[in-house]
A tleap script that builds the chain and sets N, CA, C and O, in Angstrom:
source leaprc.protein.ff14SB
mol = sequence {
  NMET ASP SER PHE GLY VAL ALA GLU THR ALA
  ALA ARG LEU SER GLU ARG GLY GLY GLY TYR
  GLU VAL VAL HIE THR SER PRO GLY LEU GLU
  ILE GLY VAL TYR VAL LEU ILE ALA PRO GLU
  PRO ASP GLN GLN ALA PRO HIE SER PHE ASP
  GLU VAL TYR VAL VAL LEU ASP GLY GLU GLY
  GLU VAL GLU VAL ASP GLY GLN ARG ARG PRO
  VAL THR ARG GLY GLU GLY ILE PHE VAL ALA
  ALA GLY VAL ASP HIE ARG PHE HIE ALA TYR
  GLU GLU LEU SER LEU PHE VAL VAL PHE ASN
  GLY PRO ASP SER LEU GLY ARG GLU SER SER
  CALA
}
set mol.1.N position { -40.363 -12.136 142.504 }
set mol.1.CA position { -39.312 -11.156 142.262 }
set mol.1.C position { -39.674 -10.366 141.013 }
set mol.1.O position { -40.173 -10.915 140.031 }
set mol.2.N position { -39.412 -9.068 141.074 }
set mol.2.CA position { -39.636 -8.188 139.939 }
set mol.2.C position { -38.305 -7.543 139.588 }
set mol.2.O position { -37.652 -6.956 140.451 }
set mol.3.N position { -37.905 -7.647 138.345 }
set mol.3.CA position { -36.670 -6.986 137.937 }
set mol.3.C position { -36.993 -6.021 136.805 }
set mol.3.O position { -37.966 -6.207 136.073 }
set mol.4.N position { -36.173 -4.999 136.671 }
set mol.4.CA position { -36.434 -3.972 135.668 }
set mol.4.C position { -35.111 -3.440 135.154 }
set mol.4.O position { -34.128 -3.383 135.892 }
set mol.5.N position { -35.089 -3.051 133.895 }
set mol.5.CA position { -33.868 -2.577 133.245 }
set mol.5.C position { -33.666 -1.083 133.424 }
set mol.5.O position { -34.134 -0.284 132.614 }
set mol.6.N position { -32.975 -0.713 134.476 }
set mol.6.CA position { -32.752 0.699 134.782 }
set mol.6.C position { -31.886 1.354 133.704 }
set mol.6.O position { -32.235 2.426 133.208 }
set mol.7.N position { -30.772 0.735 133.333 }
set mol.7.CA position { -29.877 1.316 132.323 }
set mol.7.C position { -30.584 1.439 130.976 }
set mol.7.O position { -30.433 2.443 130.280 }
set mol.8.N position { -31.353 0.420 130.613 }
set mol.8.CA position { -32.083 0.458 129.346 }
set mol.8.C position { -33.134 1.559 129.355 }
set mol.8.O position { -33.328 2.247 128.353 }
set mol.9.N position { -33.807 1.724 130.481 }
set mol.9.CA position { -34.817 2.779 130.601 }
set mol.9.C position { -34.168 4.151 130.488 }
set mol.9.O position { -34.688 5.024 129.793 }
set mol.10.N position { -33.038 4.351 131.164 }
set mol.10.CA position { -32.328 5.632 131.086 }
set mol.10.C position { -31.884 5.916 129.651 }
set mol.10.O position { -31.998 7.050 129.185 }
set mol.11.N position { -31.382 4.906 128.949 }
set mol.11.CA position { -30.943 5.093 127.563 }
set mol.11.C position { -32.122 5.461 126.666 }
set mol.11.O position { -31.999 6.339 125.812 }
set mol.12.N position { -33.252 4.805 126.850 }
set mol.12.CA position { -34.448 5.091 126.059 }
set mol.12.C position { -34.931 6.530 126.302 }
set mol.12.O position { -35.260 7.250 125.359 }
set mol.13.N position { -34.968 6.935 127.573 }
set mol.13.CA position { -35.388 8.299 127.897 }
set mol.13.C position { -34.415 9.333 127.336 }
set mol.13.O position { -34.830 10.398 126.879 }
set mol.14.N position { -33.130 9.019 127.372 }
set mol.14.CA position { -32.123 9.919 126.814 }
set mol.14.C position { -32.351 10.108 125.315 }
set mol.14.O position { -32.280 11.228 124.811 }
set mol.15.N position { -32.623 9.019 124.610 }
set mol.15.CA position { -32.884 9.093 123.169 }
set mol.15.C position { -34.125 9.922 122.870 }
set mol.15.O position { -34.207 10.555 121.817 }
set mol.16.N position { -35.088 9.924 123.781 }
set mol.16.CA position { -36.340 10.674 123.601 }
set mol.16.C position { -36.228 12.129 124.056 }
set mol.16.O position { -37.195 12.883 123.950 }
set mol.17.N position { -35.070 12.525 124.556 }
set mol.17.CA position { -34.900 13.903 125.000 }
set mol.17.C position { -35.192 14.121 126.469 }
set mol.17.O position { -35.362 15.259 126.907 }
set mol.18.N position { -35.254 13.032 127.241 }
set mol.18.CA position { -35.470 13.127 128.684 }
set mol.18.C position { -36.886 12.761 129.078 }
set mol.18.O position { -37.730 12.484 128.226 }
set mol.19.N position { -37.138 12.763 130.387 }
set mol.19.CA position { -38.461 12.448 130.917 }
set mol.19.C position { -38.382 11.488 132.082 }
set mol.19.O position { -37.303 11.175 132.586 }
set mol.20.N position { -39.553 11.026 132.500 }
set mol.20.CA position { -39.681 10.117 133.646 }
set mol.20.C position { -40.472 8.892 133.216 }
set mol.20.O position { -41.461 9.000 132.492 }
set mol.21.N position { -40.024 7.722 133.672 }
set mol.21.CA position { -40.735 6.478 133.388 }
set mol.21.C position { -40.744 5.606 134.634 }
set mol.21.O position { -39.706 5.383 135.257 }
set mol.22.N position { -41.915 5.122 134.987 }
set mol.22.CA position { -42.069 4.205 136.116 }
set mol.22.C position { -41.582 2.829 135.687 }
set mol.22.O position { -41.940 2.346 134.612 }
set mol.23.N position { -40.754 2.188 136.538 }
set mol.23.CA position { -40.278 0.835 136.239 }
set mol.23.C position { -40.839 -0.205 137.199 }
set mol.23.O position { -40.769 -1.403 136.923 }
set mol.24.N position { -41.400 0.240 138.331 }
set mol.24.CA position { -41.995 -0.697 139.292 }
set mol.24.C position { -42.966 0.052 140.192 }
set mol.24.O position { -42.720 1.189 140.594 }
set mol.25.N position { -44.077 -0.613 140.497 }
set mol.25.CA position { -45.005 -0.102 141.505 }
set mol.25.C position { -45.456 -1.253 142.387 }
set mol.25.O position { -45.599 -2.388 141.933 }
set mol.26.N position { -45.673 -0.945 143.629 }
set mol.26.CA position { -46.290 -1.860 144.586 }
set mol.26.C position { -46.905 -0.970 145.656 }
set mol.26.O position { -46.608 0.224 145.694 }
set mol.27.N position { -47.752 -1.510 146.526 }
set mol.27.CA position { -48.408 -0.651 147.518 }
set mol.27.C position { -47.396 0.190 148.305 }
set mol.27.O position { -46.485 -0.343 148.940 }
set mol.28.N position { -47.574 1.503 148.251 }
set mol.28.CA position { -46.712 2.413 148.988 }
set mol.28.C position { -45.357 2.678 148.370 }
set mol.28.O position { -44.511 3.314 148.999 }
set mol.29.N position { -45.124 2.204 147.143 }
set mol.29.CA position { -43.800 2.338 146.538 }
set mol.29.C position { -43.922 2.554 145.037 }
set mol.29.O position { -44.684 1.867 144.356 }
set mol.30.N position { -43.164 3.512 144.534 }
set mol.30.CA position { -43.032 3.692 143.090 }
set mol.30.C position { -41.561 3.918 142.794 }
set mol.30.O position { -40.906 4.733 143.443 }
set mol.31.N position { -41.044 3.191 141.810 }
set mol.31.CA position { -39.650 3.314 141.400 }
set mol.31.C position { -39.636 3.743 139.943 }
set mol.31.O position { -40.374 3.207 139.117 }
set mol.32.N position { -38.784 4.719 139.638 }
set mol.32.CA position { -38.720 5.200 138.273 }
set mol.32.C position { -37.336 5.669 137.901 }
set mol.32.O position { -36.416 5.689 138.719 }
set mol.33.N position { -37.214 6.044 136.651 }
set mol.33.CA position { -35.985 6.617 136.116 }
set mol.33.C position { -36.347 7.987 135.550 }
set mol.33.O position { -37.328 8.126 134.818 }
set mol.34.N position { -35.552 8.991 135.891 }
set mol.34.CA position { -35.783 10.372 135.480 }
set mol.34.C position { -34.527 10.857 134.775 }
set mol.34.O position { -33.436 10.806 135.342 }
set mol.35.N position { -34.675 11.328 133.542 }
set mol.35.CA position { -33.541 11.832 132.774 }
set mol.35.C position { -33.802 13.293 132.417 }
set mol.35.O position { -34.830 13.629 131.829 }
set mol.36.N position { -32.861 14.143 132.780 }
set mol.36.CA position { -32.920 15.571 132.478 }
set mol.36.C position { -31.833 15.901 131.470 }
set mol.36.O position { -30.683 15.494 131.632 }
set mol.37.N position { -32.199 16.642 130.424 }
set mol.37.CA position { -31.239 17.032 129.397 }
set mol.37.C position { -31.363 18.537 129.172 }
set mol.37.O position { -32.451 19.048 128.907 }
set mol.38.N position { -30.224 19.249 129.280 }
set mol.38.CA position { -30.207 20.695 129.043 }
set mol.38.C position { -30.598 20.968 127.593 }
set mol.38.O position { -30.297 20.147 126.727 }
set mol.39.N position { -31.245 22.072 127.300 }
set mol.39.CA position { -31.531 23.199 128.179 }
set mol.39.C position { -32.867 23.098 128.904 }
set mol.39.O position { -33.282 24.057 129.554 }
set mol.40.N position { -33.547 21.962 128.808 }
set mol.40.CA position { -34.849 21.831 129.475 }
set mol.40.C position { -34.676 21.929 130.986 }
set mol.40.O position { -33.857 21.209 131.558 }
set mol.41.N position { -35.432 22.810 131.643 }
set mol.41.CA position { -35.317 22.931 133.104 }
set mol.41.C position { -36.056 21.809 133.823 }
set mol.41.O position { -36.997 21.225 133.286 }
set mol.42.N position { -35.629 21.525 135.014 }
set mol.42.CA position { -36.330 20.587 135.897 }
set mol.42.C position { -37.510 21.354 136.489 }
set mol.42.O position { -37.314 22.314 137.235 }
set mol.43.N position { -38.721 20.940 136.165 }
set mol.43.CA position { -39.905 21.691 136.571 }
set mol.43.C position { -40.692 20.981 137.662 }
set mol.43.O position { -41.920 21.062 137.692 }
set mol.44.N position { -40.014 20.301 138.540 }
set mol.44.CA position { -40.695 19.585 139.613 }
set mol.44.C position { -41.408 20.533 140.565 }
set mol.44.O position { -41.039 21.698 140.719 }
set mol.45.N position { -42.426 19.998 141.187 }
set mol.45.CA position { -43.101 20.656 142.301 }
set mol.45.C position { -42.968 19.712 143.491 }
set mol.45.O position { -42.708 18.523 143.305 }
set mol.46.N position { -43.140 20.219 144.703 }
set mol.46.CA position { -43.067 19.318 145.861 }
set mol.46.C position { -44.056 18.154 145.719 }
set mol.46.O position { -45.157 18.315 145.192 }
set mol.47.N position { -43.639 16.995 146.196 }
set mol.47.CA position { -44.463 15.791 146.127 }
set mol.47.C position { -45.077 15.497 147.491 }
set mol.47.O position { -44.615 15.999 148.516 }
set mol.48.N position { -46.111 14.686 147.486 }
set mol.48.CA position { -46.808 14.319 148.725 }
set mol.48.C position { -46.113 13.202 149.491 }
set mol.48.O position { -46.536 12.840 150.589 }
set mol.49.N position { -45.045 12.656 148.912 }
set mol.49.CA position { -44.391 11.497 149.506 }
set mol.49.C position { -42.887 11.716 149.592 }
set mol.49.O position { -42.310 12.448 148.788 }
set mol.50.N position { -42.256 11.074 150.577 }
set mol.50.CA position { -40.797 11.079 150.652 }
set mol.50.C position { -40.244 10.465 149.374 }
set mol.50.O position { -40.876 9.610 148.754 }
set mol.51.N position { -39.056 10.914 148.991 }
set mol.51.CA position { -38.433 10.330 147.806 }
set mol.51.C position { -36.920 10.291 147.962 }
set mol.51.O position { -36.323 11.067 148.708 }
set mol.52.N position { -36.331 9.365 147.236 }
set mol.52.CA position { -34.880 9.210 147.198 }
set mol.52.C position { -34.462 9.232 145.735 }
set mol.52.O position { -35.063 8.562 144.895 }
set mol.53.N position { -33.429 10.007 145.443 }
set mol.53.CA position { -32.817 10.031 144.119 }
set mol.53.C position { -31.423 9.443 144.241 }
set mol.53.O position { -30.712 9.714 145.209 }
set mol.54.N position { -31.028 8.636 143.257 }
set mol.54.CA position { -29.647 8.179 143.141 }
set mol.54.C position { -29.186 8.572 141.742 }
set mol.54.O position { -29.830 8.235 140.749 }
set mol.55.N position { -28.067 9.287 141.672 }
set mol.55.CA position { -27.543 9.721 140.381 }
set mol.55.C position { -26.915 8.517 139.685 }
set mol.55.O position { -25.931 7.950 140.160 }
set mol.56.N position { -27.502 8.138 138.549 }
set mol.56.CA position { -26.981 7.023 137.760 }
set mol.56.C position { -25.835 7.471 136.869 }
set mol.56.O position { -24.844 6.759 136.708 }
set mol.57.N position { -25.978 8.654 136.293 }
set mol.57.CA position { -24.960 9.157 135.380 }
set mol.57.C position { -25.099 10.672 135.260 }
set mol.57.O position { -26.199 11.216 135.362 }
set mol.58.N position { -23.983 11.337 135.046 }
set mol.58.CA position { -23.972 12.781 134.880 }
set mol.58.C position { -23.632 13.492 136.172 }
set mol.58.O position { -23.331 12.876 137.194 }
set mol.59.N position { -23.690 14.806 136.092 }
set mol.59.CA position { -23.436 15.639 137.266 }
set mol.59.C position { -24.212 16.929 137.110 }
set mol.59.O position { -24.606 17.304 136.006 }
set mol.60.N position { -24.423 17.593 138.211 }
set mol.60.CA position { -25.158 18.850 138.220 }
set mol.60.C position { -25.240 19.359 139.639 }
set mol.60.O position { -24.350 19.118 140.454 }
set mol.61.N position { -26.316 20.064 139.924 }
set mol.61.CA position { -26.566 20.555 141.272 }
set mol.61.C position { -27.994 20.205 141.646 }
set mol.61.O position { -28.877 20.153 140.790 }
set mol.62.N position { -28.214 19.965 142.935 }
set mol.62.CA position { -29.565 19.762 143.440 }
set mol.62.C position { -29.860 20.889 144.420 }
set mol.62.O position { -29.004 21.285 145.211 }
set mol.63.N position { -31.074 21.394 144.354 }
set mol.63.CA position { -31.545 22.399 145.299 }
set mol.63.C position { -32.684 21.776 146.092 }
set mol.63.O position { -33.692 21.355 145.524 }
set mol.64.N position { -32.518 21.721 147.405 }
set mol.64.CA position { -33.536 21.173 148.296 }
set mol.64.C position { -33.813 22.212 149.367 }
set mol.64.O position { -32.924 22.592 150.128 }
set mol.65.N position { -35.054 22.665 149.417 }
set mol.65.CA position { -35.482 23.644 150.417 }
set mol.65.C position { -34.567 24.874 150.436 }
set mol.65.O position { -34.210 25.386 151.497 }
set mol.66.N position { -34.193 25.336 149.222 }
set mol.66.CA position { -33.390 26.550 149.100 }
set mol.66.C position { -31.890 26.368 149.213 }
set mol.66.O position { -31.145 27.330 149.023 }
set mol.67.N position { -31.422 25.164 149.517 }
set mol.67.CA position { -29.979 24.913 149.630 }
set mol.67.C position { -29.504 24.125 148.417 }
set mol.67.O position { -30.067 23.081 148.086 }
set mol.68.N position { -28.454 24.633 147.749 }
set mol.68.CA position { -27.902 23.977 146.558 }
set mol.68.C position { -26.568 23.335 146.872 }
set mol.68.O position { -25.774 23.838 147.667 }
set mol.69.N position { -26.347 22.185 146.208 }
set mol.69.CA position { -25.039 21.533 146.325 }
set mol.69.C position { -24.807 20.674 145.097 }
set mol.69.O position { -25.765 20.235 144.461 }
set mol.70.N position { -23.534 20.422 144.747 }
set mol.70.CA position { -23.239 19.595 143.586 }
set mol.70.C position { -23.591 18.129 143.835 }
set mol.70.O position { -23.539 17.639 144.963 }
set mol.71.N position { -23.951 17.444 142.745 }
set mol.71.CA position { -24.192 15.997 142.796 }
set mol.71.C position { -23.510 15.354 141.599 }
set mol.71.O position { -23.375 15.965 140.539 }
set mol.72.N position { -23.085 14.115 141.786 }
set mol.72.CA position { -22.428 13.376 140.723 }
set mol.72.C position { -22.797 11.899 140.839 }
set mol.72.O position { -23.453 11.483 141.794 }
set mol.73.N position { -22.372 11.129 139.868 }
set mol.73.CA position { -22.703 9.710 139.781 }
set mol.73.C position { -22.470 8.985 141.105 }
set mol.73.O position { -21.431 9.143 141.746 }
set mol.74.N position { -23.463 8.187 141.495 }
set mol.74.CA position { -23.357 7.376 142.698 }
set mol.74.C position { -23.899 8.026 143.954 }
set mol.74.O position { -24.035 7.356 144.978 }
set mol.75.N position { -24.215 9.320 143.906 }
set mol.75.CA position { -24.717 10.000 145.104 }
set mol.75.C position { -26.217 9.801 145.258 }
set mol.75.O position { -26.952 9.687 144.278 }
set mol.76.N position { -26.651 9.763 146.512 }
set mol.76.CA position { -28.067 9.666 146.841 }
set mol.76.C position { -28.543 10.940 147.510 }
set mol.76.O position { -27.794 11.593 148.236 }
set mol.77.N position { -29.798 11.287 147.259 }
set mol.77.CA position { -30.398 12.488 147.832 }
set mol.77.C position { -31.758 12.101 148.392 }
set mol.77.O position { -32.571 11.509 147.682 }
set mol.78.N position { -32.018 12.424 149.653 }
set mol.78.CA position { -33.333 12.211 150.258 }
set mol.78.C position { -34.074 13.538 150.268 }
set mol.78.O position { -33.515 14.567 150.646 }
set mol.79.N position { -35.343 13.510 149.850 }
set mol.79.CA position { -36.194 14.697 149.885 }
set mol.79.C position { -37.476 14.322 150.622 }
set mol.79.O position { -38.208 13.429 150.194 }
set mol.80.N position { -37.740 15.004 151.722 }
set mol.80.CA position { -38.950 14.734 152.503 }
set mol.80.C position { -40.184 15.228 151.753 }
set mol.80.O position { -40.104 16.138 150.928 }
set mol.81.N position { -41.309 14.619 152.051 }
set mol.81.CA position { -42.578 15.009 151.444 }
set mol.81.C position { -42.824 16.499 151.630 }
set mol.81.O position { -42.579 17.052 152.702 }
set mol.82.N position { -43.313 17.142 150.573 }
set mol.82.CA position { -43.692 18.542 150.648 }
set mol.82.C position { -42.571 19.551 150.516 }
set mol.82.O position { -42.830 20.754 150.530 }
set mol.83.N position { -41.330 19.098 150.389 }
set mol.83.CA position { -40.182 20.015 150.329 }
set mol.83.C position { -39.890 20.383 148.868 }
set mol.83.O position { -39.838 19.514 147.998 }
set mol.84.N position { -39.702 21.673 148.618 }
set mol.84.CA position { -39.375 22.159 147.288 }
set mol.84.C position { -37.984 21.662 146.894 }
set mol.84.O position { -37.049 21.725 147.692 }
set mol.85.N position { -37.851 21.167 145.656 }
set mol.85.CA position { -36.566 20.640 145.191 }
set mol.85.C position { -36.528 20.626 143.669 }
set mol.85.O position { -37.559 20.535 143.003 }
set mol.86.N position { -35.309 20.720 143.133 }
set mol.86.CA position { -35.111 20.579 141.692 }
set mol.86.C position { -33.612 20.476 141.401 }
set mol.86.O position { -32.766 20.770 142.245 }
set mol.87.N position { -33.326 20.046 140.176 }
set mol.87.CA position { -31.936 19.907 139.739 }
set mol.87.C position { -31.579 21.064 138.808 }
set mol.87.O position { -32.425 21.562 138.065 }
set mol.88.N position { -30.305 21.486 138.860 }
set mol.88.CA position { -29.787 22.597 138.060 }
set mol.88.C position { -28.414 22.217 137.503 }
set mol.88.O position { -27.827 21.209 137.896 }
set mol.89.N position { -27.917 23.039 136.584 }
set mol.89.CA position { -26.524 22.999 136.110 }
set mol.89.C position { -26.113 21.626 135.590 }
set mol.89.O position { -25.029 21.136 135.909 }
set mol.90.N position { -26.967 21.012 134.798 }
set mol.90.CA position { -26.662 19.703 134.216 }
set mol.90.C position { -26.642 19.823 132.698 }
set mol.90.O position { -27.307 20.684 132.121 }
set mol.91.N position { -25.872 18.950 132.064 }
set mol.91.CA position { -25.969 18.749 130.617 }
set mol.91.C position { -26.933 17.596 130.366 }
set mol.91.O position { -27.894 17.722 129.606 }
set mol.92.N position { -26.655 16.466 131.022 }
set mol.92.CA position { -27.574 15.327 131.043 }
set mol.92.C position { -27.396 14.647 132.390 }
set mol.92.O position { -26.277 14.372 132.822 }
set mol.93.N position { -28.508 14.383 133.040 }
set mol.93.CA position { -28.492 13.801 134.373 }
set mol.93.C position { -29.512 12.677 134.413 }
set mol.93.O position { -30.698 12.902 134.172 }
set mol.94.N position { -29.054 11.457 134.719 }
set mol.94.CA position { -29.936 10.295 134.831 }
set mol.94.C position { -30.068 9.924 136.297 }
set mol.94.O position { -29.070 9.798 137.007 }
set mol.95.N position { -31.311 9.748 136.748 }
set mol.95.CA position { -31.593 9.520 138.163 }
set mol.95.C position { -32.489 8.307 138.359 }
set mol.95.O position { -33.426 8.081 137.594 }
set mol.96.N position { -32.192 7.540 139.380 }
set mol.96.CA position { -33.041 6.450 139.857 }
set mol.96.C position { -33.879 7.063 140.971 }
set mol.96.O position { -33.327 7.661 141.894 }
set mol.97.N position { -35.201 6.926 140.904 }
set mol.97.CA position { -36.092 7.619 141.831 }
set mol.97.C position { -36.977 6.615 142.562 }
set mol.97.O position { -37.557 5.719 141.949 }
set mol.98.N position { -37.074 6.778 143.886 }
set mol.98.CA position { -37.960 5.940 144.698 }
set mol.98.C position { -38.900 6.854 145.472 }
set mol.98.O position { -38.457 7.689 146.261 }
set mol.99.N position { -40.204 6.691 145.240 }
set mol.99.CA position { -41.230 7.393 146.010 }
set mol.99.C position { -41.764 6.429 147.047 }
set mol.99.O position { -42.045 5.272 146.738 }
set mol.100.N position { -41.908 6.902 148.287 }
set mol.100.CA position { -42.403 6.064 149.373 }
set mol.100.C position { -43.531 6.799 150.078 }
set mol.100.O position { -43.354 7.934 150.523 }
set mol.101.N position { -44.673 6.167 150.180 }
set mol.101.CA position { -45.794 6.778 150.875 }
set mol.101.C position { -46.936 5.798 150.991 }
set mol.101.O position { -46.851 4.676 150.493 }
set mol.102.N position { -48.003 6.212 151.646 }
set mol.102.CA position { -49.118 5.296 151.858 }
set mol.102.C position { -49.742 4.817 150.560 }
set mol.102.O position { -50.255 3.700 150.496 }
set mol.103.N position { -49.706 5.654 149.517 }
set mol.103.CA position { -50.236 5.257 148.215 }
set mol.103.C position { -49.491 6.034 147.143 }
set mol.103.O position { -50.048 6.949 146.537 }
set mol.104.N position { -48.249 5.677 146.909 }
set mol.104.CA position { -47.414 6.433 145.979 }
set mol.104.C position { -47.985 6.470 144.574 }
set mol.104.O position { -47.633 7.353 143.793 }
set mol.105.N position { -48.848 5.541 144.238 }
set mol.105.CA position { -49.435 5.531 142.904 }
set mol.105.C position { -50.349 6.728 142.689 }
set mol.105.O position { -50.642 7.078 141.546 }
set mol.106.N position { -50.805 7.361 143.761 }
set mol.106.CA position { -51.736 8.465 143.626 }
set mol.106.C position { -51.095 9.825 143.701 }
set mol.106.O position { -51.800 10.813 143.904 }
set mol.107.N position { -49.790 9.924 143.547 }
set mol.107.CA position { -49.149 11.230 143.682 }
set mol.107.C position { -49.591 12.152 142.552 }
set mol.107.O position { -49.951 11.694 141.468 }
set mol.108.N position { -49.562 13.450 142.816 }
set mol.108.CA position { -50.110 14.434 141.896 }
set mol.108.C position { -49.238 14.718 140.689 }
set mol.108.O position { -49.755 14.955 139.597 }
set mol.109.N position { -47.923 14.697 140.863 }
set mol.109.CA position { -47.052 15.127 139.773 }
set mol.109.C position { -45.934 14.130 139.558 }
set mol.109.O position { -45.542 13.408 140.474 }
set mol.110.N position { -45.419 14.097 138.320 }
set mol.110.CA position { -44.304 13.195 138.040 }
set mol.110.C position { -43.032 13.764 138.630 }
set mol.110.O position { -42.975 14.932 139.015 }
set mol.111.N position { -42.001 12.914 138.698 }
set mol.111.CA position { -40.708 13.264 139.289 }
set mol.111.C position { -40.294 14.610 138.940 }
set mol.111.O position { -39.226 15.056 139.360 }
savepdb mol mol.pdb
quit
């Protein structure tokens, strides 16, 4: 069993002004925490692997393939591989991120 401190990781990233940190990896899977703090924009590019975001704290908007909608604590968002996506309209947004693919450790860009 592997356990990881998601809340502690989010708090640490918040203190550092945001960012992404991997908390677990295994073949075909990467789990991380992503914290966005305004005014820094979310500069993601499409990823090579499917991903799931769960909002841990905060609220904002998510744009997936040109469609925007509000998100808040407890919501999950699925983004298929290769689809353009990013978060907007947040003050601080903490996200639990799961990348799933044949070799998620080799993805080109961070969350």
